[in-house]
N, C-alpha and C positions, 0 to 999 in steps of 0.2 A: 550468756549475757547478751543483751540487745543494746544496740547503739544507733543513734541518728547522726548522719553527717551534718554537722553544724555549718562548716565552711571548709574551703580548700584554699590554702595559702602556699603557692608554689608547689613543692613536692610533699607538703604536709597536709594531712586532713585532720581537722579538729572534730573529734567524735564526742558525743554527749550520751552518757548512760541514760536509758529510758527509765530506770528505776531510781537511781541516786542523783541524777542530773549532774554528776561530776563529769568534767571534760578531760580528755587526754589527746595528746598529739601522736599521730601514727603516720609513718612514711607511706605514701600512696602506692609504693611498689608492692606492699604486702596486702593490698586491698583489691577487690574485683576491679576490672578496668572500666566498667560503665558507671561508676559512682558519680553522684552530683549532690548538691545541697538537698537535704531531705531524704536521701537514700537511707533505708533501714538495713542494718547489718546484724547478723547473729555471729557471735564469737564462741566457737567450741573447738576444743582440741588444738588451740593455737592457730585456728584458721577463721578468717572472716568470710562470710557468705552473704549474698543478698537475701533479704527476706521480703520478697515481692508481695506476699499475701498481707503481712502486717503493714507494709508501706502503703498498699492500696487502701486498707482499712483506715489508716491514719489520715491519708489525704482526703478520703471521702468524709470523714468526721470533721475535718477542718473546713472543708467546703460547705458542709451542712451548717456549721456554726456561722460561717460568713454569710450564708444565705439568710439565716434567721436574723442576724444583725441588720442586714439590708432591709428586710421586711419591717423591722421595728423602727428604723430611721426614715423609711420612705413612706 
């Protein structure tokens, strides 16, 4: 399962499933230490791991969409 870190509230991270868009709360102690909003995590065998490749692809896609919108409005 893949999740995006939606936000962090104190010691709780709100994760959003990339497939179902459902959100769940997870204690940050069980997550990698370098997470921030937008971090993509894979969850396998009860372990959360950073998915840097997918995160990079998603950030690049969002940046491309933003650039296209800028071109259309400018």
